[in-house]
C-alpha positions, 0 to 999 in steps of 0.5 A: 500500500505504501507504493500506491500512497507514494505514487498518489502523492507524486501525482498530487504534486505534479504540475505538468506532463510526466511520461515517467509518472504516466508509466507508473500510473498505468502499471499501478492501475493494470488489471489482467484481462483476456489478453494480457497477464502483466505489464512493466516498463521497457528497459528505457522506461519510456513505454509499457510492455504488456505480457500476453497470455500466449507468452508474447508481448505488446508494447504501447505508450502510456496513457496521458494521465498527467497531460492536464489537471483534469487527467491528473484528477482522474488518475488521483481518483483511480489511485485513491480507489485502488488504495482503498481496496488494498486496506 
């Protein structure tokens, strides 16, 4: 839970776009689905590598969680909800 708390505080303190934060937010909010079982940053920490159930990978850019105050607020809401489920 501490990890989410620390991430949440960094997002609250953010005043502009940060791809690094966007990646951390996507990793924290990831839920396995029918196609992907996990996600991690790539070696350069610039994109996300999703691990497929078949063993392969898909690479994507992170969602723009920090691009605007409205998007940061949405990320804060989702991370707060995630934090509450972990108590």
